[in-house]
N, C-alpha and C positions, 0 to 999 in steps of 0.2 A: 224418730220418737214423736208421737202425736199427743202433746199435752194440751189440755184446755186451760185457757186463762179465765180468770174471774176477778171481778172487783169486789172487795169487801169494804163497804163504806161505813166507818164508825163515826157516828154523829152524837153529840152530847155537849153539855156545858163544860166550861173550862174546869179542869181538875177532876173530872168525872172518872178518868182512867183510860181514855182513848189510846194515848200513846203507849201506856204500859201494856194494855191488851194487845195492841198492834205488834209491839216488839216480841211479846211472848208467843203470839200466834205465828209470827214470821219465823221464830226459832223452831217451833214445832214443825211447821211445814217444810222449812229448810232441812231439818233433820231427816225428813222423808224424801229428800232429793228433789223437791220442787223449786222452781225458780220463783223467787219472791222479791218484791220491792215494796217498801213502806214509803208512802207519801205523807209525811207529817205536816199538818197545816202550818205550824210555826216555821219549819224549815223551808217550805215552799214560799212563804211570804218573804223570807230573807233572800231567797235565790231566784225565784221566778216572778214574784209579784212585788218587787221593790218599788216603792213609790205609791203603792195603793194605801188608802186610809181605811177607815172603818164605817164609811157610809154604806147604805144598802147596796148602791151600785158597785162600789169597790169590793164589798164582800162577795157579791154575785160574780163579779169578774174573776176574783180569786178562785172561787169554787169552779167556775167554768174552765179555768186554766188547769186546775187539778184534774177535773174530769177529762179534759182533752188528753193529758198525759196518761191517765189511767186507761182511757179507751185504747190508745196506741199500744200500751204494754199488754193489756188484756187480749187484744186480738192477735198478739204475737206469743201467746201461750204462757204469759206470766200471771201469777197470782199477785194482784195489787191490793195492798191494804192501805186504805186512806184513813187517816186519823185527823179529822178536821171538824171544828164546831159546826160549820155549815148550817147557820141558823135558819135559813129560809127554805121551807118545804118546796116551793115552786121550782127553785133552781136545782135542788136535790133531785126532784122528779124529772126535770129536764135532762140532767146528766144520766139518770137511771135509764131513760128512754133511748139514749145514745149508745149505751153499753149493753150488749146482748146478755151477758152473764154478770149479774149484779146482785149482791146480797147486802141489804141495808140492815145495819145493826144500831139500835138505839142504846147508847151507853148512858143509862139513867142513874141519877143520884140526886137526892133532895138538896135544895139550897142550904138547909140547916147543916147537913153533913159536910157539904162542900166548904161552908164557912168555917166549920170546926177544923177541917183538914188543911185549910189554906195557910201555909206558913208565911207567905208574903203579906197576908192581911188584905188582899185585893177585894175579896167579897165584903169585908167589913167597911172598907173605904167606899166601895160602890154603893152599898146599902146606906151609907151616910151621905151620899150625894157628892162624894169627892172625885169620882171617876166617871167620865162621860163615856157613852158607847160601850158599856160593859154588858155583854150578852147575858140575858136571863135576869138582869136587874134593871138597867136603864135602856137597853135595847132588847128587842124581842128574840125569843128562841121558840121556833115552831117545831115541837117534837113530832116525829113521824107518827102518822095515824095508824099505819099497819106495817110496822117493820117486819122483816123476815125473822129477826132475832131481837129480843129485848133482854139486856142484862142489867142488873141492879147492883152496882158496886158498893152500895151501902150495906148489903147483906151477903153478897157473894164474894168468894175469894177470886183472885185472878185466874187460878186454874179452873174454877167452876165456870167463869165467864168464857174463857177460851174453849172449854169443852162444849159449851152451847153453840159457839160459832162453828167449831169443827163439825158438830152434828149437822148443822144447817148446810155446811159445804158438802158433806157426804150425801145429804139428801137432795142437793141441787140437781136439776135436770142434767143427765149425762155424767153425773158425779164429777164435780169440780176438782176432786182430788185424784181423778184417774190419771195414771201415768202409763207410759209404754204405748204400743201400737193398738192395743185393744180399747183404750180409754177415750 
């Protein structure tokens, strides 16, 4: 079986819907018999990046570690779905250049909507200056300038966002969804 791997990198602010989209996308792809792994930024921090803080250097190290694992899995035919804030454009671009088949997805959602959705009140606390190193408020978030896909979870359903990502995967060179010996 000759399956092509690809990394789908979901970047966006906390609470924008990256993990929800990643899980729904993984379920859809898995239902079609594809090998799929989700690398969730929070889980990677707990298991692979223990001890890293939230400085720019630590964030970059975390993203490079996620990228390394994604690269290994991708070149072995796995569809890797990364759901990580990954706030800095330069390190995302660095990872992108290391992975031959890469689809960048900007999961966009306005701060006002994220604040309304936030049941833990983290955005309100960050906006009040009570939380340091909160991406998009007290720390920078550099949105992709030219993502392969942009979804806006303030106006799209999860199914609509997943459909946009699937369309991009189907249109990717050599069809990232190709399975069997012909793909």
